[in-house]
C-alpha positions as CSV (number, residue, x, y, z in Angstrom):
1,M,24.0,-71.0,-195.9
2,K,28.0,-70.6,-196.0
3,F,29.9,-73.3,-193.7
4,G,33.1,-73.1,-192.4
5,I,35.2,-75.9,-191.4
6,V,38.0,-75.3,-188.5
7,V,41.1,-77.7,-189.2
8,F,43.0,-78.6,-186.5
9,P,46.4,-80.5,-186.4
10,G,44.2,-84.2,-186.2
11,S,42.0,-83.6,-187.9
12,N,40.7,-86.2,-189.6
13,C,36.7,-85.8,-190.3
14,D,37.4,-82.3,-191.9
15,R,37.6,-83.6,-195.5
16,D,34.9,-85.6,-194.8
17,M,32.6,-83.2,-193.3
18,Q,33.1,-80.8,-197.0
19,H,32.8,-84.4,-199.8
20,A,29.1,-84.2,-197.4
21,L,28.4,-80.5,-197.2
22,E,29.7,-79.4,-200.9
23,Q,28.9,-83.2,-202.8
24,D,25.8,-84.4,-200.8
25,V,24.1,-81.3,-199.2
26,K,25.4,-79.0,-201.7
27,Q,26.8,-75.9,-199.6
28,E,29.1,-73.8,-200.1
29,V,32.6,-74.9,-197.9
30,V,34.8,-72.7,-197.1
31,M,38.1,-74.7,-195.2
32,L,39.2,-72.5,-191.9
33,W,43.6,-73.3,-190.5
34,H,43.2,-73.2,-187.2
35,K,46.2,-70.6,-187.1
36,D,44.5,-67.9,-189.0
37,Q,41.8,-65.7,-187.2
38,A,39.2,-63.8,-190.0
39,L,35.8,-65.4,-191.0
40,P,36.0,-63.7,-194.3
41,G,32.6,-63.0,-195.9
42,F,30.6,-64.9,-192.4
43,S,27.9,-63.0,-191.5
44,T,25.4,-64.3,-188.5
45,E,23.1,-66.2,-191.6
46,D,26.4,-69.1,-191.9
47,C,27.5,-71.9,-190.0
48,I,31.2,-72.9,-188.3
49,V,32.3,-76.4,-187.5
50,L,34.9,-78.0,-185.7
51,P,35.5,-81.4,-187.7
52,G,35.3,-84.9,-185.6
53,G,39.5,-86.3,-185.1
54,F,41.7,-85.7,-181.8
55,S,43.0,-82.6,-182.3
56,Y,47.2,-81.9,-180.8
57,G,46.9,-85.3,-180.0
58,D,44.1,-85.6,-177.6
59,Y,47.9,-85.9,-175.7
60,L,46.8,-83.5,-172.8
61,R,42.7,-83.7,-173.1
62,C,39.7,-83.5,-175.9
63,G,39.8,-80.4,-177.6
64,A,41.7,-79.0,-174.7
65,L,44.8,-77.1,-176.8
66,A,42.5,-76.5,-179.8
67,R,40.3,-74.1,-177.1
68,F,43.2,-71.8,-177.6
69,S,44.1,-71.9,-181.7
70,P,43.7,-68.2,-182.3
71,M,40.6,-69.2,-184.8
72,M,38.5,-70.1,-181.7
73,E,38.5,-66.6,-180.5
74,S,36.2,-65.6,-184.2
75,V,34.6,-69.0,-183.5
76,I,33.2,-68.0,-180.2
77,A,32.4,-64.2,-181.5
78,H,30.3,-65.7,-184.5
79,A,28.5,-67.5,-182.2
80,N,28.3,-64.5,-179.1
81,N,27.2,-62.5,-182.0
82,G,24.4,-65.4,-183.0
83,G,26.0,-66.9,-186.2
84,K,25.6,-71.0,-185.6
85,V,28.1,-73.4,-184.9
86,L,28.5,-77.2,-184.8
87,G,31.5,-79.6,-183.5
88,V,31.0,-82.6,-184.4
89,C,32.9,-85.4,-181.6
90,N,36.2,-84.2,-180.9
91,G,34.3,-80.5,-182.4
92,F,31.3,-81.0,-179.1
93,Q,34.6,-82.0,-176.8
94,I,36.2,-78.0,-178.1
95,L,33.5,-76.5,-177.5
96,C,32.5,-77.4,-173.5
97,E,36.7,-76.4,-173.5
98,A,35.8,-73.3,-174.5
99,G,32.9,-72.8,-173.1
100,L,30.5,-72.2,-175.0
101,L,28.7,-75.4,-174.3
102,P,28.1,-76.6,-170.7
103,G,29.6,-80.2,-169.2
104,A,31.9,-82.7,-170.7
105,L,32.8,-85.2,-172.8
106,L,34.6,-88.3,-170.8
107,Q,36.2,-91.4,-171.0
108,N,33.3,-94.3,-172.2
109,D,31.9,-96.0,-169.5
110,H,33.4,-99.4,-170.9
111,Q,36.8,-97.7,-171.3
112,K,36.9,-98.7,-174.9
113,F,36.9,-96.7,-178.3
114,I,34.1,-97.5,-179.8
115,C,33.3,-97.2,-183.7
116,K,29.8,-98.1,-185.0
117,N,26.2,-97.2,-186.2
118,T,24.0,-95.8,-183.1
119,W,21.0,-94.5,-183.3
120,I,19.5,-91.4,-182.1
121,K,16.4,-89.7,-181.8
122,S,15.5,-85.7,-181.0
123,E,12.1,-85.1,-178.6
124,N,12.2,-81.2,-179.2
125,D,12.0,-79.1,-182.4
126,Q,13.2,-76.4,-180.4
127,S,16.3,-75.3,-182.4
128,A,17.0,-75.4,-185.6
129,I,19.0,-78.4,-185.8
130,T,16.2,-80.8,-184.9
131,K,12.6,-78.8,-186.5
132,Q,12.6,-81.8,-189.7
133,V,13.6,-84.6,-187.7
134,K,11.7,-85.2,-184.2
135,G,10.5,-87.8,-183.4
136,L,12.5,-89.5,-186.1
137,P,14.8,-92.3,-185.0
138,L,17.8,-91.9,-186.8
139,N,21.2,-94.1,-187.4
140,I,24.4,-92.1,-186.9
141,P,27.6,-93.4,-186.9
142,I,29.9,-92.7,-183.7
143,A,33.5,-93.2,-183.2
144,H,34.9,-92.6,-180.2
145,G,36.9,-93.0,-176.9
146,E,35.7,-90.5,-174.9
147,G,32.4,-89.5,-176.0
148,R,30.2,-90.1,-172.2
149,Y,28.7,-86.1,-171.4
150,Y,28.2,-86.0,-168.1
151,A,28.1,-82.7,-166.1
152,E,26.3,-81.4,-162.2
153,A,22.8,-82.9,-162.2
154,S,21.9,-79.1,-161.9
155,I,22.8,-78.3,-165.4
156,I,21.8,-81.8,-166.5
157,R,17.8,-80.2,-165.2
158,A,18.4,-77.1,-166.9
159,L,18.8,-78.8,-170.4
160,E,16.4,-81.0,-170.4
161,D,14.0,-78.9,-168.3
162,N,14.9,-76.2,-171.4
163,Q,15.1,-78.4,-174.2
164,Q,18.1,-78.1,-174.6
165,V,19.3,-81.6,-175.2
166,I,18.9,-82.1,-179.0
167,F,20.4,-85.3,-179.7
168,K,19.6,-88.5,-177.2
169,Y,20.7,-92.2,-178.2
170,C,17.7,-94.7,-178.1
171,D,16.6,-98.1,-179.8
172,M,15.6,-98.3,-183.9
173,Q,11.8,-98.1,-182.6
174,G,13.6,-94.2,-181.2
175,D,13.7,-95.8,-177.0
176,T,15.3,-93.0,-175.6
177,S,15.9,-95.4,-172.4
178,L,17.9,-97.9,-174.0
179,G,20.8,-97.5,-176.5
180,N,23.5,-95.9,-175.0
181,P,27.2,-96.8,-176.1
182,N,28.9,-95.3,-173.9
183,G,27.1,-94.3,-170.4
184,S,25.8,-91.2,-170.8
185,T,24.2,-89.4,-168.5
186,N,20.1,-89.0,-169.4
187,N,21.6,-91.0,-173.1
188,I,22.9,-87.8,-173.7
189,A,24.2,-87.2,-178.0
190,G,24.3,-83.8,-178.1
191,I,23.0,-80.5,-176.8
192,C,22.7,-77.0,-178.0
193,N,23.8,-73.2,-175.9
194,E,20.4,-71.0,-174.0
195,G,20.4,-69.7,-177.3
196,R,20.3,-72.3,-179.8
197,N,22.7,-71.4,-182.1
198,V,25.6,-73.7,-181.0
199,F,25.4,-77.4,-181.6
200,G,27.2,-80.2,-179.9
201,M,26.7,-83.8,-180.8
202,M,29.3,-87.1,-180.8
203,P,27.3,-88.4,-183.5
204,H,28.9,-87.9,-187.3
205,P,26.1,-86.9,-189.4
206,E,28.7,-86.5,-191.9
207,R,29.3,-90.1,-192.3
208,A,26.0,-90.7,-193.7
209,C,24.4,-88.6,-196.4
210,S,25.6,-91.2,-199.5
211,S,23.6,-93.6,-201.0
212,I,27.2,-95.5,-201.8
213,L,27.4,-96.0,-198.3
214,G,23.9,-96.9,-197.0
215,N,22.6,-94.4,-195.2
216,V,21.0,-90.7,-195.8
217,D,19.9,-90.6,-192.3
218,G,22.6,-87.4,-191.4
219,L,21.1,-85.0,-194.8
220,K,17.7,-85.2,-192.1
221,I,19.8,-83.2,-189.7
222,F,22.0,-81.0,-192.1
223,N,19.0,-80.0,-193.7
224,S,16.8,-79.0,-190.7
225,L,19.7,-76.8,-190.1
226,I,20.1,-75.3,-193.0
227,N,16.2,-74.2,-193.4
228,N,15.5,-73.4,-190.2
C-alpha cells in the first residue's frame, strides 16, 4: 500500500507520520502539498493521510480552513471512489469539516490542552483498521485541545448500530466506560464512514510505532489497515 501524507501550513505531525510509515511500517510514502491537487500514481488501494497539527493555526476553527485546500478536492474524490483516507487528530477534525465523517470535535470538557498516553479499544472488526485489533486495549498517545467528539443523538445511535465507531477510550483493562480524557460522547475516540474506507481518530498511532519510544501499539493499527 502506498501512503500519501497531505501537508498543510501548521501541520506538525506530518514528518512523524512519514517516519512511522516509512521506517517502522515499511511502506512507500509520498508527501503531498496542500496547494497541489493531483494524486499521481495513487489508486483506490492506497491511503491518503491527513496528519495532526494545527492547520492554518486553528485560527478560525480546527480544520475549517484546511477543508478548502485544493488537495482536499482530490482527497474527497479519492474517498468517494472507495480509496482509503485516514485522518489523525487535526486530520480527523478536517474530515468532519469536509463532510467525509459526521459530527464535530469540540473543546475538551475541562477546557485544557491534554497531552498524554491513553488507552483505546475497538469493539468491532467490521473495518480494515480494526480487523486485527478488536478487543485489544492499545496504549496510544493523545495531544489535543479540541478532541471531544460530539454528534446529535440520532447520529450517535446510527454510528453505534452500524459499527462505525472504530475506537473508544478505555482503561488499561479495556473497560470502555472508563478512561475518557476529554468528555467525548460515548467515549468515542475514532469513527469511520458508512463505506468503511474513511477513518478518523484523535489518538496518534504514529507516536507509538518504535521500541525506542517504549511503545509499538500503533503498529498494530497500521498493520491492520494495510493487511485488510
